[in-house]
N, C-alpha and C positions, 0 to 999 in steps of 0.2 A: 549291561542293561538287564534288569530283572524281568523274567517272562511270567505272564499271568495266564494260566490255563483256563480252558472253558469250564472245567470242573470247579476251579476256584471261584470264577464269576458266579456260577450257579449257587455255590455255597454262601457266598457273600450276599446274594440276592435273598436267599432264605433267611439269613440272619436279619437283614433289613426288614423283611416282611414280618418276621417274628417280633422285632422291636416295635413296629407300628401297631401290630395287634396288641402287644403288651401295654403300650401307651393308651390305646383306646379302652382296653379292659380296665386299666387302673382308673381312668376317668369315670367309667361307669360304676366302679366300686365306690369311689368317693361320692358320686351322686346318690347312689342307693343308700349309703351310710348317712348322707345329709338328710334324705327324706325320712329315714328312721328316726334320726335325732329330732327333726321337726315334730314328728308325731308324738314324741315323748316330752316335748316342750323345751328341749335343750337348744334354744335358738342360737346362742353364740357359737357352739361347736358345730351346729348345722351350717352356719354361714362359713365357717372355716373349711368344711368339707366341700361346699360349693365353690369356694375360691380354688381349692385344690383341683376340682374338676375343670374349671375354666383355665387354670394354668397349663393343664394337659391338652385341653381342647377348647379354645376360645370361642368356637362356633357351636358349642353345646347349648342349644336353645332352651331346653327344659331347665338346665342348671342356671342359666342366666335369669330366666323368669323366677325360679324359686329363690335365687339369691336376692333379686330386686324386691320380691314380696316380703321376704324375711327381714331385709334391712329396713324397709319402710315400716313394717309392723313393729320393729324394735326401736323405732324412732331415729334411725340413722338415715336421715333424708338425703344428705349428699351422696352416700353410696347407692341408695335406691335410685336417685336421679341419674347418676352416672351409668348405672347398669340398664335402666330403662332406655336411656339415650342410646346406648350401644345396641340395644335390641331394635330401636326404631331405625338406626342406621343400617343394620344388617337385614332387617325385615320391615321395610317401610309401611307395610299394611297391617302390622301388629296392632290390633285395636287396644289391647290391654296396656301396651307401652304408651301409645298416644294418649289414652285416657289418664293414666297415672302422671305422665309428664305435664299434661294440661292442668290437672288438679294441683300438683305441687308448684307449678309456675304461678298459678293464680294466687295461691296462698302466700307465696313469697313476693307477690307484687311484681313479678318479672313478666310484664305484659307482652313484650316482643316474642318471647318463647311461648307464652300461653297462646298467643294468636297463631304462631306457626304450627304448633302441635294440635291446637284446637281446630284449625282449618282442615288439617289432614283427617282428624277424627270425624268432622262433620261431612267431609267429602265421602268418607267410607260409608256413611249412612247405614251403620250396622245396628243401630238401636241398642247399643250397649248400655247397661245400667250405669247411670251417672252422666252419660253423654249429653242428655237434655239439660242437666245442671250446668255443664261446661258451656254449652251453646248460649244458655240464658245469661251466664256471667259475662261472656264476651259481648253480647248485645247490650247488656246493662252498662258495661264499661264504656261503650261507644256513646250511649246516652249521657253518661256522666261527663265525658269529654266535650260533648256538644252542648252541655248545660241545658238539656231538653227536659224541663221539669215535668210536663205532662207525660212524656214517654217514660220517664223514671218512675212516675206513680203507677203506670200500667205494668211495667216490668216488676215493680215491687209487689204488686198484687199477684203476679204470676209466681214470684218467689214464695209468697205466703201459701199459695195453693200447693206448690211442690213440698214445702216444709211440713205439710200435714202428713205426708208419707215418708219424709226424710227429716225427722225432727231435729236430729243432731248433726246434720251435714254442715261442716265448717264453712264451706263456700256459701251456702244459702244463708247461714247465720250472718255472715259478714255482709252479704248482699242486702238482707233485710235491714240490718242496722244502718248501712250507708244510705239506703233509700229513705229510712225514717229521719236520719240526721239531715239529709239533703232537703227534706220537707219540713225541717224544724220540729220534728216530732221526737224530741230527745226522750221524753217520758215513755213513749211507745217503745223506743229502742231499749230503754232500761227495763221495761216490763217484759219484753221478749227475752232478754237475757236472764232476768230473774226467774222466769218460767223454766228456762233451760237449766239453771242452777238447782231449782227445786226438783226437776226430773232427774238430773244427773249431777249430783253435788260433788263428784270426785274428779271432774274434768278440769284441769288447770286452765285450758284455753278459755272457757266461759268466764272464769274470774278475771282473766286478762282483758277480755273484751269489755267486761263491766268497768274495769279500771279506766280503759280508754274513753268510755262514754262519760264517766264522771269527770275525767280530765277535760273533755269537751264542754261539759256543763259548767266547769269553772268554779265549783264550790268546794272549798277545802275540807269542811267538816264531813260531808258524805264520803269524800275520797279517803280521808283518814280512817273513818269507820270501816270502809271496805278493805283497806290494807290490813287493818287489825283482824278483820274477819278472815282474810286470806292466811294470815300467819297462824291463826287458831286452827285452820284446816290443814295448812302445810307448814309446820313449824321449822322445817329445814330450808325454806324458800328464802335464800339470802338476797335474791334480787328484790323481792317484795319488801324485805326488811330494809334494804337500802333505799327503796322508793319512799317508804314511810318516813325514814329519818331525813331524807332530802326534803320531803314536803314540810316536815316540822321546822327544819332549819330555814327554808324559804319563807315560811310564815313568821319567822322571828321567834320561834319557840324552841331555841336550842336547849334550855334547861329541861323542858319536857322530854326532849329526845334523849338527853343524858339519863334522866330518871327512868325512862322506858328501858334503856339498856342495862342500867344497874338492877332493875327488877328482874330482867332476864338472867343476869349473872347469879342473882340470889337463888333462883329456882333451877339453875342449870346443873347437870351432873358433871359436865366437864367445864369447870369455871374458867380455867385459862383460855380455852377455845372461845368461850362466850365473851371474854374480856377483850378479844382482838378488835371487835367492832367499836367498843367504847374508846379504846385508845385512838382509833382512826377518827372518831367523831371529835374527841378532845383536841386532837391535832388540827382538825379543820377549824374548830371554833376558837381555840386559844393558842395554837402554835406548838412548835416542837418541844419547847422547854416544859410546857404543861403536860404534853404527852409522855415525855421521858420521866417526869415525876410520877405520873400515874403508873408507868411500867415498874418503876422502882418500888412503889407501894405494893404492887401486885406481887413482885418477886419476894418481898418481905413477908407477904401474907401466905403465898403458896409454897415457899421454900424452893426446892429443886423443880423448877418449871421450865423445861427446855423451850417450850413454845414462847414464853415471855422473853426468854433470852434471845430467841430468833427475832422476835418483834423489836427488841431493843437494838439488835444488830442492824436490822433494816432501817430503823430511824437514824442511827448513827451514820450508816452508809449514805443515805440520802442527804444528810447534813454535811457530808464531806469527810468524816472521820472513817475513811475506808479501811485503813489498816486495822483499827480496833474492831470494826465490824467483822472483818474476815477472821480475826483471832477468836472472837466470840462464837462465830459459826463453826469454826474448826473444833472448838471445845465441845460442842454438842454432837459432832459427827465423827471425829477421829476415834477409831477403835471401838465404836459402838455397834452392837449387833443390829443387823438390818431389820427394820420394821417399816410399815407404810409411812409412819410419821418421820422416821429418820430419813427415808427416801425424799420426803418433801424438803427437809432441811438441806440435804445434799444438793438438790436442784437449786434451792435458793442460793447456796454457796456457789454453785456453778455459775449462776447468773452474775454474781458479784465478780467472780474471777474473769468472766468474759468482759465485763465492763472495765476491768483494770488491765486488760491485755493478756491475761494468762489463759489463753484458750486451751493449751495443752492440759493444764490442771482441770479445767472445766470438763473437757472431754473424758478424762479419767473418771471423774465423779459421775457423769451421765452414764458411762459404760457400767459402773458398779451398780447404779440404780437399776438399769435395765437387765443386768445379770440376775438381780433379785426379783424384779417384777417387770417382765417384758412389755407390759401394757401400761406402765406408769405414764400418765398423760403428759405432764409437764416435761419429763425427760424426753418423751417421743417428739414433742414440739421442738425442743432444742436440737435433737438429732436430725429431724427433718429440715430444720433451718440450715444446718451445716451441709446436709446432702443437696439441698437446692442450690446453695452457693457454689458448689463444685459440679453442678449439672447432673447429679445423680438423682434425676427426677423420679424415675420409676421406683427407686428405693425409698425416696421421700414419701411418695404416694402410699407405698405399702406401710411405712411407719405411721402415717396419718390415718390410714384405715384402722389400724389397731387402736389408735387414740379415739377415733370416732365410735368404735365398738363399745368402749367404756364410757365415753362422754359424747353422746350423739348430738347434743345441743351446744357444744362448745364452739362459739363463734370464731375464736382464734384458730382452732384447728381447721375450720372451713376456709378461713382466709389464707392460711398457709397452703392448704390444698389448692386453692385458686392460684396462688403463686406458682406452685409446681406445674399445674396444667398450663398456665400462661407461658412458663419457660419451655414447655413441651410444644408450644404452638397451638394448643387447644383453647383459643380465645373465647369461644362461645361457652364452653364448659367452665372456664375460669369465671366468666361473668355470671353464670348461673349460681356458682358457689358463693360469689360475693353477695348476690341477692339473698341467698339462704342464710348467709352470715348476718346480714342486717336483721332478718326475721328472728334468728336465734338469739341475737343480742338484745332484742326488744328495742330496736332502733337507737342503739347507743351511738355516741358522738363519732367515734373513729370509724366504725363500720359504715355508718350512714354517709359520712363525708366521702369515704373511699368509693362507695358505690355511686353516689350522686355525681362526683367528679368524673367518673367513667362515663356516666350517662351524658354529662355535658359535652365531653369530647366527641360524642356521637350524635349531638343535637337532639337528644331525647329529653326534652325539657319537662314534659309532664311527669315522666317517671322520676326525674331528679327532684321536682317540686314535691311530689307525694312523700318521698322518703324524708326530705328535709323538714317538711311540715310536721310529720310524725315524730321525728327526732327532737324538734323544738318543743313539742308537747311534753317530752320527758325532761328536757333541760331548757326551759324558756330563757331567752335572752343570750344564749351561748354565741359569742361573737363569730367564731368560725362558721357555724351553721348558718347564722344570719347572713354573713358575707356571701356564702355559696348560694343561698336563696336569692339574695340580691342579684347575683350573676344570672340566675335563671330569668328573673323579671326584666333585667336589662336586655338579655338575648331575645326575649319575646316582646320587647317594647311595651311591657306592662308598667307604665311609668307610675301609676298611682300606687301599686303595691311596692314598687321599688322605692318610692319616697317613704312609704311606711316603714320599710326596713331601715332606711337611713335614720328616720326619727327614733326608731327603737334603739339603734346603736348609739345615737347621740344622748339618749337618756341614761346611758350607763357611764360609770366613772372609769377612769384609767385611760392610758394612751392608746392601747390596742383597739378598743371600740371606736374611739374618736378617729384614728387614722383609717380604720376600715370604712367609717361613715364618709370621710373626706374622699377616699378613693372611689367609693360607689357613687357619691354625688357628682364627682368629676365625670365618670362614665355616663351617667344619666344626662348631664348637661351637654357633653360632647356629642353624644349620639342623637339626642332629641333636638338640640338647638344648633349644633355645629361646633367645629374645632375652635373658632374664634371665641365663642362664649365659654368653652372649656378653659381656654388659656386665660380668659378674663377671671374665671373662678380661681385659677391658680395664682393669678396676680393678687387677688384679694387675700388669699391665704398667706402669700409671701409678705404682704404688708401688715396684716392684722392678725394672722393666725397664731396659735400658741407655740407652734414649732415652725418658725419662719425659715430656718435653714433647710429643713426637709422639703418644705413647700417651694423654696427657691430653686433647689436642685431639680425638683419635678418640673417646675416652670421652664428651666433651661432645656431640659430634655424635650419638653413639648414644643418649645420654639424651634429647636433643631429639626424635629420631625416635620414641622409645619413650614420649613424653608425660611425661617426668620433668623438666619444665622448671625447677623451682626448684632441683633438684640440679645441673642443668647450669649454671644462672646462678651459683650459689654457687661451683662449681668454677672457672668462668671468672673470677670476681672474685678468687679465690685465686691463679689463674695470673697475672693481671695484677699482683697485689700482689708476687709474686715476681719479675716481669719487667716493671716499669713503663715501661721505655724501649724495649721491643721492639714496634714498630708492628704486627707480625704477630700478636702475642699480644693486643694491645689490640683488634684487629679480631675476634678470637675472641669477645670479650665483646660487641662490637657486633653480630655475627651472632646471638649468643644472644638479645640484646635484641630484634632484629628478628624472629626466629623466634617469640618469645613475644608479639609484638604491642605491645611497649612502644616505640612510634614516637618519642616525644620523647627518651627515653634513647638509643635507637639513633642518632637524628639527632645528638645531642650527641657521642656516642662517635666516630662515623664522621667528623663534621666536624673534630674535633680531630686525628684522624690525617691526614685529607685535606689539612689546611693545614700539616702538618709538612714542612719541607724541600722546598718546592715542592708539586707535585701528586702525591699517591699515587693511582694510577689505581684500584687495588682498593678503597680507601676511598671514593674519589669515586663509583665505581659503586654501592656499597652506599648511600651517601648519596642518590644519584639515586633508587634504588629506594624508599628511605624517604620522600622527598619525593613521589614518584609515588603511593605508597599514601595520602598525605595530600591528594591532588588539588591539588598545588602544581606543576603542570606547567611554568609559566613559570619558576619558580625552578630547577627541575631542568634545563631547557633552557639557562638562563643559566650554570649550573654546568658543564654539558657544554661549552659554547662556551668558557668560561674555561680548562677543562682542555685543550681542543684547541689552544689557543695554545702550550701547552708540548709536547703530544704530538699533532701534527696528523694523524698517520696511524694512531693507535692504533685497532685494529678494534673493541674493546669500546665505546669512546667514540662512534665513528661509528655503530655499530649502535644504541646507545641513542638517539642523536639522530634516526636514521631512524625509530625507533619512535614518538618523540614527534611528529615531523612527520606521520607517517601518522595518528596519533590526531587531529591538528589539521586533517586533510584537506589538508595541503600535500604532495600526492602527487608532484609533479615533483621537489621537494627530496629526498624519501625515495628516489625512483628514482635520482637522481643519486648519492646516498651508496651505495646498493647496487651501482651500477655501479662505483664506486671500490673498494668492498670486493671485488667480483668480480674486478676487475683485480689486486688484491693477491693473492688466492688463489681461483682458479676451482675448486679441488677441494672447497671447502666447500659441501656439499649444501644446508644451511639457507639460506645466502646465495643460492645459485642458485634455490631455491624461492621465497624472498621477492621476489627481483627479478622472476622470471617471473610470480609471482602479481600483483604491482602492475601489471605491463605489461598483462596480459590482463584484469585487473579494471577498471582505470581508464582505459585508452587504447583507442581504437577504430581507429587507423590500421593499415594492413597491415604497415608496417615494424616496429611494436611487436609485432605477433603473430609475425612472422618471428623477431624477436630472442628473444621468449619461447620459441618453438619450439626454437631452437638451445640456449638455456640449460637448458630443462626436459626435453629428450628423455631424459636420464638417469633421470628419475622414472617411466619407463614401467611398470616392474614393481614399483614401491614399494608397501609395505603400510602405511606410516606415513600416518595420516589427513590431516595438512596437505599432504603431497606428493600424495596422491590427489586432494584438492580442486583443487590447482593444475593437475595434469595433466588432470583431468576437465574443468575449465573451459576449458583450452586446446583440448581436443578439441571442446568446444561452439563455441568461437570459429571453429574450422575447419569447422563444419557436420557433424561426425561424432557425431550425437546418440546413436545406439545404443551406441557405444563409450563416450561421455562418461558415460552413466548408470551404467555398471558401476563407474566410479571414484567418482562423486559420491554414490551411495547409501551405500556403506560410510563415506565421509568424513562425510556428514551424520549418520549413526547414531552415529559416534564423537564428533563435535564438535557435540553437540546445543545448546550454549549460544552458538554462533557464528552470528549472523544472516546474515552474508555467505555462509557455507557453505550454509545452508539456502536462501538466495536462488538460488545457483547450481543447486541441484537443482530448485528450482521452475521456473526458466527452461528447464531441460532437459526436464522433464515437459511444459511448455507446448509446446516445439518438437516433442515426440513426439505431441502431441494428447491427452495424458492430463490433461484439464482439471480433473477432480475432485482428482487428486493434486497438480496445480500449485496449485490454490486453497488446499488444506490447507497446503502448504509456504509459500506467501506469507503465510498467516495466522500460521504459526510465526515467520516473519521479524518480523512486527509485534509479536508477543507478546514477542520478545526485545529489542525496541528501545524507546527512550524517544521522546517526542513531538517533541523538538527535535533529534533526530539529523540532522546535516547531510548524511549520505551519500545519494547519488542512488538507491542500491538500495532504501532504505527508502521513498522517495517513490514509486518505481516499483512496489514491492510493494503499497502502499496502492491505487494506481490499478488494479492487476491484480485485487486482491480485489473491488473494486467492479465491474469489468468482468465477471469470471468468475461473479459472482453471478447474472448474466443469461444465461450461456452453458451449454448442456447438454453433457454428456460426449460 
């Protein structure tokens, strides 16, 4: 045994103290250097120094403030928001943080956060510059929600008075404009914005506000003139260029749009770059063949033009000629000296390789790009995506910070950062970033839908409606946006507006809008008039609609849910008689038989389909369920194994096998399958939950707990009971009993028939010294279990009941 002397202990202590001092000194040096760089105007390097400070001392308040200010001033709103949020968490009374968070949340239309931070700001009553504007904005918002026109007019007048001393305040500008628009004073709103533009003609925000007003006014010519005015002022504004072209196309003036782009090409210094937009427009208007012909003409005109070759490759790749596309991209990247343009081509090629399954090749390309330019935005996005997929979320956030430094308004970067924070369990910050992404994208379809759907899951209907309405101003008639807006109106029983959405969808051509209209109409009728009327609507579609089969299937499902099983079964048999060779139709009958509990008939129907032309996975899964309900687990497992020989990576089959293995107490096998499923798609929350649950429930080693912690941290704010049980038990395993019980109590209340969930709560009560509660819970575990249950939790529950019978509370 090695002996450690008192002198050695003293020496070690001095070394440790010296290291601490050194760490603090290094943090202060980085901070001082950052301040010096700020004073010289070198903001990017100053931000880097502040990051270095915080990596050494995360509680360095001055560095956090300086970092947040610099990021906000540099346009990097997500980083500014995240750091001000950290300040507010560490120092709840920090007025600057609360004010900044309130202002940014208001501008991003994230009203829940605006209310939270604004309320803290108002309670502080510190009289900070700008706090009165925040307070007025929140009051104004409440008046808008209440549709209180007189109150809105009064508050608009107050905003006018404040605007005299804060003429360019973005919040006041928006408040004034909304007040005027709400009062049908569109011309006044336009006049205010024109005055702002005259006073400050270099602020892009004011031009964007004017565009929104002209869109509201609904007149194409003034909007077109404004877009052209914006392009004259900001010739590199690709979003405005796209908006102008979209407007011309929507107005049926495709040839004018093409002429506009050809004029731009004629005057452009970089003609191939200018030609990209023309090719995209021609593809939209006349299809792939015309676009490819345009590219070939351009190649003949420009000679060696790698950009046009890349454009050709992209078109061929989208058209299905992937091998030729990759060969073309390799021709302009292999052996070529790295430049910014070559880096762009390599990233494009990397994306093609990912799409064709060659992730190894894609990673090599991304690594080479980042070796040449560590802040290449598209490469950082790809790197961050891979990092998130394998739960390297801190590394992903660092990658995305670099991307935001270069592209502070990139909505895709913000969305990826939201994914990383969501994976980390920071649900609120993830939501804030999604709101910022909507704003940065100019209410683009994907970003708006993503945020609106999140709001719908939280019953925040007003926020969802606002985002969707603004997105539809940008792309009127877009079916997915309209469907989501219809969901808002159904949820709030606003039947008039819901019917307007149905009518708008029906006025469009194509199957997708019609099906969306039918689905929304069904929801309206069912919820407003009752299920019988909804089923009647489906019956009319099944008899007279353009897609009778789909309507009939929907009718069968509705009848089953409504307890009209015999009608559903008869209709399913009729459908099979008309379509005997369609396995999908036959499975409708099998599903009906299964739903009605006729297991032998369901088994025969599903087996017949499952054995047709190899393994039909859908039919196999239904057959497995049927066998499971008949307690024929061995047959079901054998069936799954046989199907896996044909479809070895099919997630549904693997999932089913894992479930049977868990029931048989073959936990290691089940964990192995969930690890494979997690590697396939780590975004799947249910897979993450099941993997983490098995790890913390059945394994005792620290490595398994650490693995479960990584996988399950996204469940931290979950309200779904199975997720609460997993996360609560993980907290128990970490010794955090007070926190664990706050998750396990609601989980046990919701999952009263699950003995393992009850066992987890019992163990937590025991750890907290609540012996009477623990005994009651252990007794509940035994009441839910049978005598020969092989699980060790049941045995332990029996022993604890006997022991606790002799222990006082």
